[in-house]
N, C-alpha and C positions, 0 to 999 in steps of 0.2 A: 435529832442531831444534838449532841452535847455542846454546851457553851465552852468556848475555849478560854483558858485561864490566861490572864495577862501576865507576861513575864516582865519583871522589872530589870531593865538593863542599866548598869551603872554608866554614868557619862564617860565619854572618852577623855582621857587625861594625857598630858604631854609627858611621855615616859623618857624623853631624851636625856634629861639630867641623870636619871637612875641608870640608864644604859651607859652613859659616859662614865659614871662612877664605877660600874661593874667592869667596863672595858679597861679602865685604868688599873684594875686589880688583876686582869686576866693575862698576866705575863709573869713567869717565875721570878725574874729579877725584881719586879715591883712588889711581889709578895714578900721577898726577902727584905726589901726596904721597909715595908710595913713592920715586919718582925723586928728589925733593928731600931726603928723609931719608937716602938713601944717601950724601949728602955730609956728614951729621952731624946731631946733634940740633938741634931748632929749636923756637921757641914758635909759638903759633897766629897771632899778629900777623904775624910774619915769613913764615909759610907762606901766610897769606891774601894778603899783599902780593905774594909771588912768583907766586901763582896768579891774581891779579887777581880775587879773589872776596871776598864779605863774610866777616867774622870768624865770624859765627854759622853760616854754611854750612860753613866750614872746620872749625869746632868740632864740628858734627854729624857730618861725615865721620870725623873723628878718633875720636869716640865709638863709631861703628860699628866702626872698625878696632881700637880698644882692646878692645871686647867680644869680637872674634873672635881676639884674640891677635896681630894684625899689628903693632901699635904698643904702646908702654908710655909712661907719663908719670911725671914726678917734679916736685915743687915746688922752685922756686928763688926764694925771696922771694915776691913777688906774681905771679910768672910760673909757668906750667906748661910744662915742656920735654918735647917728644915725641921719641922715637927708635924705630927698628924693634925690635920685641921678638922677632921670629923670627930664626932663623939665615938669613943671606943671603950671597950672593956677587955682587958687582957687577963687571961688565966695562965696557968703553967703550960697548957697544951693548945690554946687557941686564942684568937682575938676576934671580937665581934665589933665590926665597924658599922656605924649608922650614917648613911648618906641620904641624898634627896629621894625620899620615898622608897628606900631599900635598906635592908640589913644584910650584911655579908659576914659569914663566919670563915675565918682563915685559920687553918691548922698550923701550929707552930712546931710540931714534931716531925722528924724525918721518917 
């Protein structure tokens, strides 16, 4: 009988942060928000106008993205300014986002 080889199994890790990050990107409006924020910080009104959506819907998407660490916000007077919170690299046709234990490439062309 041949000796069985020991297989090295990596330890189980908590993948919930990575899953939340990817889930926050898994919606077309949110991908468009990423595309818009690669050009620089913006407020919810300007983002909603660019997306041609209601402010309340855009705000909801930003909240999901903030909770997952994709975007961050800061107050500027009565406005809240949003920017990408994760490390990212944008090219002419894609943006690569680095989140907790995950890299995601988002195409920017239609």
